[in-house]
Each structure stands twice: as structure tokens, then as C-alpha cells.
KETOR-176288 format. One record per residue (C-alpha): chain; z, x, y; residue number from 1; residue in three letters. Coordinates in steps of 0.001 Angstrom, whole numbers, plus 524288, in hexadecimal, padded with zeros to 5 digits. Layout:
BEGIN
@c = A | z = Z | x = X | y = Y | k = NUM | r = ALA
...
//
This chain:
BEGIN
@c = A | z = 85E29 | x = 96C8E | y = 585B8 | k = 1 | r = UNK
@c = A | z = 860AC | x = 96F42 | y = 5786D | k = 2 | r = UNK
@c = A | z = 85C95 | x = 97D26 | y = 579A4 | k = 3 | r = UNK
@c = A | z = 86717 | x = 97FC6 | y = 584A0 | k = 4 | r = UNK
@c = A | z = 87174 | x = 9791E | y = 57C34 | k = 5 | r = UNK
@c = A | z = 86D73 | x = 981CA | y = 57026 | k = 6 | r = UNK
@c = A | z = 86EC8 | x = 98D98 | y = 578EE | k = 7 | r = UNK
@c = A | z = 87BF2 | x = 989C8 | y = 57DF5 | k = 8 | r = UNK
@c = A | z = 8815C | x = 987A4 | y = 57057 | k = 9 | r = UNK
@c = A | z = 87BDE | x = 99465 | y = 56B4D | k = 10 | r = UNK
@c = A | z = 8827C | x = 99B4D | y = 576D9 | k = 11 | r = UNK
@c = A | z = 88F93 | x = 99474 | y = 57405 | k = 12 | r = UNK
@c = A | z = 88EDB | x = 99741 | y = 5653F | k = 13 | r = UNK
@c = A | z = 88E10 | x = 9A61B | y = 568E7 | k = 14 | r = UNK
@c = A | z = 89BAC | x = 9AB49 | y = 56756 | k = 15 | r = UNK
@c = A | z = 8A137 | x = 9B578 | y = 570A4 | k = 16 | r = UNK
@c = A | z = 8A369 | x = 9C295 | y = 56BF5 | k = 17 | r = UNK
@c = A | z = 8B1A7 | x = 9C559 | y = 56950 | k = 18 | r = UNK
@c = A | z = 8B7A9 | x = 9CF9F | y = 57149 | k = 19 | r = UNK
@c = A | z = 8BDCB | x = 9DAFE | y = 56AF6 | k = 20 | r = UNK
@c = A | z = 8CBC0 | x = 9D7E1 | y = 56B6A | k = 21 | r = UNK
@c = A | z = 8D56C | x = 9E214 | y = 57040 | k = 22 | r = UNK
@c = A | z = 8E33C | x = 9E220 | y = 56C4D | k = 23 | r = UNK
@c = A | z = 8EB4B | x = 9E34B | y = 578C2 | k = 24 | r = UNK
@c = A | z = 8F5E0 | x = 9EA78 | y = 5706E | k = 25 | r = UNK
@c = A | z = 8ED2B | x = 9F564 | y = 56B3C | k = 26 | r = UNK
@c = A | z = 8F10F | x = A0221 | y = 5707D | k = 27 | r = UNK
@c = A | z = 8E6D6 | x = A0D23 | y = 57178 | k = 28 | r = UNK
@c = A | z = 8E908 | x = A18AA | y = 56863 | k = 29 | r = UNK
@c = A | z = 8ED93 | x = A242D | y = 5712E | k = 30 | r = UNK
@c = A | z = 8EB75 | x = A31E4 | y = 56ABC | k = 31 | r = UNK
@c = A | z = 8F6E3 | x = A3A4D | y = 56B45 | k = 32 | r = UNK
@c = A | z = 8F793 | x = A48F0 | y = 56E53 | k = 33 | r = UNK
@c = A | z = 8F921 | x = A5128 | y = 5636E | k = 34 | r = UNK
@c = A | z = 8FCEF | x = A5F68 | y = 5601D | k = 35 | r = UNK
@c = A | z = 8F166 | x = A6804 | y = 562D3 | k = 36 | r = UNK
@c = A | z = 8EB07 | x = A6E1E | y = 55692 | k = 37 | r = UNK
@c = A | z = 8EAC2 | x = A7CD6 | y = 555D7 | k = 38 | r = UNK
@c = A | z = 8DC29 | x = A7D6A | y = 5550E | k = 39 | r = UNK
@c = A | z = 8DA74 | x = A759C | y = 561EA | k = 40 | r = UNK
@c = A | z = 8E45B | x = A7E85 | y = 5684B | k = 41 | r = UNK
@c = A | z = 8DD74 | x = A8AF7 | y = 56551 | k = 42 | r = UNK
@c = A | z = 8D064 | x = A85D5 | y = 56A58 | k = 43 | r = UNK
@c = A | z = 8D645 | x = A81EE | y = 576F0 | k = 44 | r = UNK
@c = A | z = 8DCAD | x = A9016 | y = 57875 | k = 45 | r = UNK
@c = A | z = 8CE6D | x = A95A4 | y = 575C2 | k = 46 | r = UNK
@c = A | z = 8CA7E | x = A8CED | y = 58200 | k = 47 | r = UNK
@c = A | z = 8D60C | x = A91F8 | y = 58AA6 | k = 48 | r = UNK
@c = A | z = 8D4BF | x = A9FAC | y = 58506 | k = 49 | r = UNK
@c = A | z = 8C757 | x = AA213 | y = 58C1A | k = 50 | r = UNK
@c = A | z = 8CD12 | x = A9DE0 | y = 59914 | k = 51 | r = UNK
@c = A | z = 8D8C0 | x = AA539 | y = 59769 | k = 52 | r = UNK
@c = A | z = 8D196 | x = AB1B9 | y = 593BA | k = 53 | r = UNK
@c = A | z = 8C9CE | x = AB068 | y = 5A00C | k = 54 | r = UNK
@c = A | z = 8D655 | x = AAE9B | y = 5A868 | k = 55 | r = UNK
@c = A | z = 8DB88 | x = ABA6F | y = 5A165 | k = 56 | r = UNK
@c = A | z = 8CF8A | x = AC318 | y = 5A3C5 | k = 57 | r = UNK
@c = A | z = 8D055 | x = ABF4B | y = 5B1FB | k = 58 | r = UNK
@c = A | z = 8DE60 | x = AC231 | y = 5B407 | k = 59 | r = UNK
@c = A | z = 8DC35 | x = ACF43 | y = 5AC6B | k = 60 | r = UNK
@c = A | z = 8D078 | x = AD24C | y = 5B505 | k = 61 | r = UNK
@c = A | z = 8D7C6 | x = ACF88 | y = 5C13E | k = 62 | r = UNK
@c = A | z = 8E42C | x = AD789 | y = 5BD2B | k = 63 | r = UNK
@c = A | z = 8DC66 | x = AE353 | y = 5B8CF | k = 64 | r = UNK
@c = A | z = 8D5D7 | x = AE49A | y = 5C59E | k = 65 | r = UNK
@c = A | z = 8E28A | x = AE321 | y = 5CD17 | k = 66 | r = UNK
@c = A | z = 8E8A9 | x = AED02 | y = 5C3F4 | k = 67 | r = UNK
@c = A | z = 8DE62 | x = AF61A | y = 5C511 | k = 68 | r = UNK
@c = A | z = 8DF48 | x = AF644 | y = 5D3B8 | k = 69 | r = UNK
@c = A | z = 8ECF3 | x = AF785 | y = 5D3F4 | k = 70 | r = UNK
@c = A | z = 8F0CE | x = B0183 | y = 5C900 | k = 71 | r = UNK
@c = A | z = 8E52E | x = B09E7 | y = 5C6B3 | k = 72 | r = UNK
@c = A | z = 8DC6C | x = B122C | y = 5CDC6 | k = 73 | r = UNK
@c = A | z = 8CD93 | x = B0E47 | y = 5CB9D | k = 74 | r = UNK
@c = A | z = 8C46E | x = B199E | y = 5C81A | k = 75 | r = UNK
@c = A | z = 8B5CA | x = B1AF6 | y = 5C9B5 | k = 76 | r = UNK
@c = A | z = 8B19E | x = B1B74 | y = 5BB78 | k = 77 | r = UNK
@c = A | z = 8B5A1 | x = B159D | y = 5AE53 | k = 78 | r = UNK
@c = A | z = 8BC49 | x = B2229 | y = 5AA7D | k = 79 | r = UNK
@c = A | z = 8C6AA | x = B1F94 | y = 5B463 | k = 80 | r = UNK
@c = A | z = 8C970 | x = B1260 | y = 5B029 | k = 81 | r = UNK
@c = A | z = 8D729 | x = B0EEE | y = 5AD5B | k = 82 | r = UNK
@c = A | z = 8DF81 | x = B0421 | y = 5A607 | k = 83 | r = UNK
@c = A | z = 8E96D | x = AFB28 | y = 5AD8D | k = 84 | r = UNK
@c = A | z = 8F6A9 | x = B0135 | y = 5AC40 | k = 85 | r = UNK
@c = A | z = 8FECE | x = AFB42 | y = 5A0F4 | k = 86 | r = UNK
@c = A | z = 9096B | x = AF572 | y = 5A978 | k = 87 | r = UNK
@c = A | z = 8FF74 | x = AED83 | y = 5B102 | k = 88 | r = UNK
@c = A | z = 8F9EC | x = AE889 | y = 5A489 | k = 89 | r = UNK
@c = A | z = 906F4 | x = AE50D | y = 59ECC | k = 90 | r = UNK
@c = A | z = 90D8D | x = ADFE4 | y = 5AA79 | k = 91 | r = UNK
@c = A | z = 9033F | x = ADA79 | y = 5B31F | k = 92 | r = UNK
@c = A | z = 8F718 | x = AD66C | y = 5AA67 | k = 93 | r = UNK
@c = A | z = 8FE18 | x = AD136 | y = 59EE6 | k = 94 | r = UNK
@c = A | z = 906CD | x = AC8A5 | y = 5A5F8 | k = 95 | r = UNK
@c = A | z = 8FBFC | x = AC3BA | y = 5AE23 | k = 96 | r = UNK
@c = A | z = 8F449 | x = ABFC4 | y = 5A17D | k = 97 | r = UNK
@c = A | z = 90063 | x = AB8B3 | y = 59C95 | k = 98 | r = UNK
@c = A | z = 901FA | x = AB0F4 | y = 5A929 | k = 99 | r = UNK
@c = A | z = 8F3B0 | x = AAD62 | y = 5A8C2 | k = 100 | r = UNK
@c = A | z = 8F513 | x = AA7A8 | y = 59B88 | k = 101 | r = UNK
@c = A | z = 90213 | x = A9FB1 | y = 59ED3 | k = 102 | r = UNK
@c = A | z = 8FBC2 | x = A9B54 | y = 5ABE4 | k = 103 | r = UNK
@c = A | z = 8F006 | x = A96A1 | y = 5A529 | k = 104 | r = UNK
@c = A | z = 8F68D | x = A8ECB | y = 59A0E | k = 105 | r = UNK
@c = A | z = 902F0 | x = A8B21 | y = 5A35D | k = 106 | r = UNK
@c = A | z = 8F8CA | x = A84DC | y = 5AE40 | k = 107 | r = UNK
@c = A | z = 8F197 | x = A7CD8 | y = 5A3CD | k = 108 | r = UNK
@c = A | z = 8FE08 | x = A78BB | y = 59CA5 | k = 109 | r = UNK
@c = A | z = 90594 | x = A7595 | y = 5A885 | k = 110 | r = UNK
@c = A | z = 8FB23 | x = A6D54 | y = 5AE54 | k = 111 | r = UNK
@c = A | z = 8F5A5 | x = A6531 | y = 5A382 | k = 112 | r = UNK
@c = A | z = 8F9A9 | x = A6B59 | y = 596A1 | k = 113 | r = UNK
@c = A | z = 8EBF0 | x = A705F | y = 59433 | k = 114 | r = UNK
@c = A | z = 8E360 | x = A7C5D | y = 595D8 | k = 115 | r = UNK
@c = A | z = 8D533 | x = A7B88 | y = 5963B | k = 116 | r = UNK
@c = A | z = 8D383 | x = A7D59 | y = 58834 | k = 117 | r = UNK
@c = A | z = 8DE20 | x = A7426 | y = 5851F | k = 118 | r = UNK
@c = A | z = 8D70B | x = A6991 | y = 58DB1 | k = 119 | r = UNK
@c = A | z = 8CB1B | x = A6B23 | y = 58543 | k = 120 | r = UNK
@c = A | z = 8D23C | x = A6879 | y = 57869 | k = 121 | r = UNK
@c = A | z = 8DC06 | x = A5EE3 | y = 57E97 | k = 122 | r = UNK
@c = A | z = 8E819 | x = A66DE | y = 57CA9 | k = 123 | r = UNK
@c = A | z = 8F490 | x = A667B | y = 58430 | k = 124 | r = UNK
@c = A | z = 90084 | x = A6EB0 | y = 58433 | k = 125 | r = UNK
@c = A | z = 90DEA | x = A6869 | y = 58845 | k = 126 | r = UNK
@c = A | z = 91BD8 | x = A6B32 | y = 58644 | k = 127 | r = UNK
@c = A | z = 924DA | x = A6482 | y = 57B21 | k = 128 | r = UNK
@c = A | z = 9274E | x = A58F2 | y = 584B2 | k = 129 | r = UNK
@c = A | z = 918B7 | x = A5633 | y = 58760 | k = 130 | r = UNK
@c = A | z = 91891 | x = A5C5E | y = 59505 | k = 131 | r = UNK
@c = A | z = 90FF4 | x = A6620 | y = 59B8F | k = 132 | r = UNK
@c = A | z = 914FC | x = A7400 | y = 59926 | k = 133 | r = UNK
@c = A | z = 91C45 | x = A7B70 | y = 5A42C | k = 134 | r = UNK
@c = A | z = 91A00 | x = A8A34 | y = 5A813 | k = 135 | r = UNK
@c = A | z = 92504 | x = A8DC8 | y = 59EE3 | k = 136 | r = UNK
@c = A | z = 9209F | x = A85DB | y = 5937A | k = 137 | r = UNK
@c = A | z = 912A7 | x = A8ADE | y = 5956C | k = 138 | r = UNK
@c = A | z = 917A7 | x = A994A | y = 5961B | k = 139 | r = UNK
@c = A | z = 91FFA | x = A96F0 | y = 589E7 | k = 140 | r = UNK
@c = A | z = 9143A | x = A90A6 | y = 5825C | k = 141 | r = UNK
@c = A | z = 90BB5 | x = A9CB5 | y = 585E6 | k = 142 | r = UNK
@c = A | z = 915C7 | x = AA60A | y = 5817B | k = 143 | r = UNK
@c = A | z = 917DF | x = A9EA7 | y = 57433 | k = 144 | r = UNK
@c = A | z = 90917 | x = A9E27 | y = 5726F | k = 145 | r = UNK
@c = A | z = 90932 | x = AADD9 | y = 573F6 | k = 146 | r = UNK
@c = A | z = 913F9 | x = AAFE3 | y = 56B33 | k = 147 | r = UNK
@c = A | z = 90DB7 | x = AB044 | y = 55E2D | k = 148 | r = UNK
@c = A | z = 901E4 | x = AB7DB | y = 562D2 | k = 149 | r = UNK
@c = A | z = 90B50 | x = AC19B | y = 567C3 | k = 150 | r = UNK
@c = A | z = 912F1 | x = AC2B0 | y = 55B7A | k = 151 | r = UNK
@c = A | z = 905E3 | x = AC36E | y = 55380 | k = 152 | r = UNK
@c = A | z = 90124 | x = ACE68 | y = 55D4C | k = 153 | r = UNK
@c = A | z = 90CB5 | x = AD68D | y = 55C0E | k = 154 | r = UNK
@c = A | z = 90C4C | x = AD600 | y = 54CEE | k = 155 | r = UNK
@c = A | z = 8FE77 | x = AD9D4 | y = 54DCA | k = 156 | r = UNK
@c = A | z = 90101 | x = AE54E | y = 556B3 | k = 157 | r = UNK
@c = A | z = 90C0A | x = AEA41 | y = 54E00 | k = 158 | r = UNK
@c = A | z = 9027A | x = AE909 | y = 540EA | k = 159 | r = UNK
@c = A | z = 8F538 | x = AEE62 | y = 54729 | k = 160 | r = UNK
@c = A | z = 8F7C6 | x = AF134 | y = 5558B | k = 161 | r = UNK
@c = A | z = 8E9D4 | x = AF04D | y = 5591C | k = 162 | r = UNK
@c = A | z = 8E575 | x = AE7C9 | y = 56406 | k = 163 | r = UNK
@c = A | z = 8DC88 | x = ADFE1 | y = 55B12 | k = 164 | r = UNK
@c = A | z = 8E7A4 | x = ADD3E | y = 55203 | k = 165 | r = UNK
@c = A | z = 8F0B4 | x = AD90D | y = 55C91 | k = 166 | r = UNK
@c = A | z = 8E7A1 | x = ACEF2 | y = 562DC | k = 167 | r = UNK
@c = A | z = 8E496 | x = AC91E | y = 55518 | k = 168 | r = UNK
@c = A | z = 8F27F | x = AC88D | y = 552AF | k = 169 | r = UNK
@c = A | z = 8F508 | x = AC215 | y = 55ECD | k = 170 | r = UNK
@c = A | z = 8E983 | x = AB84B | y = 55B9B | k = 171 | r = UNK
@c = A | z = 8EEBC | x = AB501 | y = 54FA6 | k = 172 | r = UNK
@c = A | z = 8FC44 | x = AB25E | y = 555D7 | k = 173 | r = UNK
@c = A | z = 8F511 | x = AA898 | y = 55EA8 | k = 174 | r = UNK
@c = A | z = 8EEF0 | x = AA237 | y = 55361 | k = 175 | r = UNK
@c = A | z = 8FCC1 | x = AA0E3 | y = 54CB5 | k = 176 | r = UNK
@c = A | z = 90151 | x = A9827 | y = 55869 | k = 177 | r = UNK
@c = A | z = 8F790 | x = A8E59 | y = 553AA | k = 178 | r = UNK
@c = A | z = 8F76C | x = A8FF6 | y = 544F5 | k = 179 | r = UNK
@c = A | z = 90607 | x = A8CD6 | y = 546C0 | k = 180 | r = UNK
@c = A | z = 901A2 | x = A7F2D | y = 54A85 | k = 181 | r = UNK
@c = A | z = 8FC26 | x = A7C9A | y = 53C8F | k = 182 | r = UNK
@c = A | z = 90966 | x = A7F56 | y = 53652 | k = 183 | r = UNK
@c = A | z = 91155 | x = A7890 | y = 5405E | k = 184 | r = UNK
@c = A | z = 9157C | x = A6B05 | y = 53D90 | k = 185 | r = UNK
@c = A | z = 91229 | x = A6675 | y = 54BAE | k = 186 | r = UNK
@c = A | z = 90716 | x = A6E99 | y = 54CE4 | k = 187 | r = UNK
@c = A | z = 90D32 | x = A76E9 | y = 557E3 | k = 188 | r = UNK
@c = A | z = 9089F | x = A8469 | y = 55C00 | k = 189 | r = UNK
@c = A | z = 912B9 | x = A906B | y = 55D52 | k = 190 | r = UNK
@c = A | z = 91293 | x = A8E81 | y = 56BF7 | k = 191 | r = UNK
@c = A | z = 914DD | x = A7FB1 | y = 56B19 | k = 192 | r = UNK
@c = A | z = 92118 | x = A8244 | y = 56413 | k = 193 | r = UNK
@c = A | z = 92684 | x = A8E72 | y = 56B85 | k = 194 | r = UNK
@c = A | z = 922E7 | x = A87C0 | y = 578D6 | k = 195 | r = UNK
@c = A | z = 926AF | x = A79E7 | y = 57651 | k = 196 | r = UNK
@c = A | z = 918A8 | x = A7563 | y = 57A47 | k = 197 | r = UNK
@c = A | z = 90DF3 | x = A6F67 | y = 572EE | k = 198 | r = UNK
@c = A | z = 8FF35 | x = A6DF0 | y = 573D3 | k = 199 | r = UNK
@c = A | z = 8F9B7 | x = A605F | y = 57190 | k = 200 | r = UNK
@c = A | z = 8EC4C | x = A5B6A | y = 56EE4 | k = 201 | r = UNK
@c = A | z = 8EA3C | x = A5090 | y = 5787E | k = 202 | r = UNK
@c = A | z = 8E306 | x = A435F | y = 57663 | k = 203 | r = UNK
@c = A | z = 8D509 | x = A4153 | y = 57B29 | k = 204 | r = UNK
@c = A | z = 8D39A | x = A3B0A | y = 58898 | k = 205 | r = UNK
@c = A | z = 8C865 | x = A3337 | y = 58D3D | k = 206 | r = UNK
@c = A | z = 8C272 | x = A388F | y = 59A76 | k = 207 | r = UNK
@c = A | z = 8B9A5 | x = A3034 | y = 5A29D | k = 208 | r = UNK
@c = A | z = 8B0E3 | x = A3C0E | y = 5A5A8 | k = 209 | r = UNK
@c = A | z = 8ACC3 | x = A41CF | y = 5B1C4 | k = 210 | r = UNK
@c = A | z = 8A0FA | x = A38B4 | y = 5B536 | k = 211 | r = UNK
@c = A | z = 8A7F7 | x = A2C96 | y = 5B107 | k = 212 | r = UNK
@c = A | z = 8B3DA | x = A3078 | y = 5B906 | k = 213 | r = UNK
@c = A | z = 8ABA8 | x = A3288 | y = 5C472 | k = 214 | r = UNK
@c = A | z = 8A497 | x = A256B | y = 5C2F9 | k = 215 | r = UNK
@c = A | z = 8B203 | x = A1F0C | y = 5C1E2 | k = 216 | r = UNK
@c = A | z = 8B6A3 | x = A2494 | y = 5CE5C | k = 217 | r = UNK
@c = A | z = 8AAC6 | x = A2076 | y = 5D56B | k = 218 | r = UNK
@c = A | z = 8AB5C | x = A12B9 | y = 5D109 | k = 219 | r = UNK
@c = A | z = 8B9A2 | x = A11FF | y = 5D4CC | k = 220 | r = UNK
@c = A | z = 8B68B | x = A1575 | y = 5E30F | k = 221 | r = UNK
//
């Protein structure tokens, strides 16, 4: 009898663990989007550049085959090989390359504001009101991004004239677009200012994952 009473007393003397109090007024911190850094933008461009080069190569191959069949007589050996007419290259192939570039960025920017490379680095391009770009805004942004490479390329052609110098100058113009971010008080690139758009670094979002999502759907059925 005494043993049972002592056990009951010992159990009663044990104090329950205090649960961690959570303040009902506490609001979880929400990470806000910030203006994307130039380095992150350039890395995303490298990602997208590989896909764009593949698309341009495909378009160029198709147009070359079509142009050869329509405008040139095919020979039997390499000595009879000819180049495509200048008018075909300038008025067919070049606009097709531009439309491919505009279509690539326009489709992604209009659907979600992110290309494949931008999704990897959580970048998103929107207009000055925070909405997704229209086709007109997308085209304007692409033209704005090409302005400085074009100007630098023209300067390179006037200074040197060789193909290597022109391409190097155009590349420096592309770099200038993002070096400008360092000196701009808001961190905007040249194309941001000229097109009234902006590229943001989006906050991290927790995803449930493929396997967990499959299990949750299975349990809910």
C-alpha cells in the first residue's frame, strides 16, 4: 500500500513540460523580390544562350536548304558550290533570326516572366507596374538590349573593320548593359531603363517534391 502511494506521489510531483508558446500576433517574415544583380543575369544569359544557339542553328539550316533549292542550281562537286544570294541572306535569313530571338523571349516572358535560364536562378522580368510583358514590351526590351552592342559594333567596324574586332566590340557593348547596373542607383540595366521593364530576383519557394506530392495525392483519394 505504501509503495503504491509513493509511486502516485512521485508521478504527481513530476511537472509536465511546458509547451513552447507561440505568439498569435507574430507574423512570419516574407522575403521580398529584389532587383537582380548583373552577375546573376549574365549567368542566366549563358544558360539561355546555349538553347538560343541551337534554335538559330536549326532555323539557319532549314533556311539554307530552302534557299539552295529555290535560288541556286546544285552542282555535282565542290568546285561548283555557290553561296546564297545576298538578298536572301539580308531579307529572309536575318529577319528570321530576329523573329526567332523575339519569339523565344516573348513566349517565356508573356507566359511566366521567366526563360529556362531565368527559372534556374529565380529571375523574373516584369514591366514597371509589376505585370507580365506584352509582345510590344518584349520586342522593345530586346531592341533596347541590342542597342549598345550595335553601337559598339559600329564603332569597332570604323576603327578596325575586321570581323573579329566587330564581334569583340559587340560583346563589349553587351557587357556594358550590365556594367551599367553597378553605377545606376537602382541597379537597373540599360534595357531596363529604355523599355520601362525590370528583372527581379524572386524569393525562394518551398516545393513538396515529386514523390511527396504523389503520396499526398494518393492519401487524399
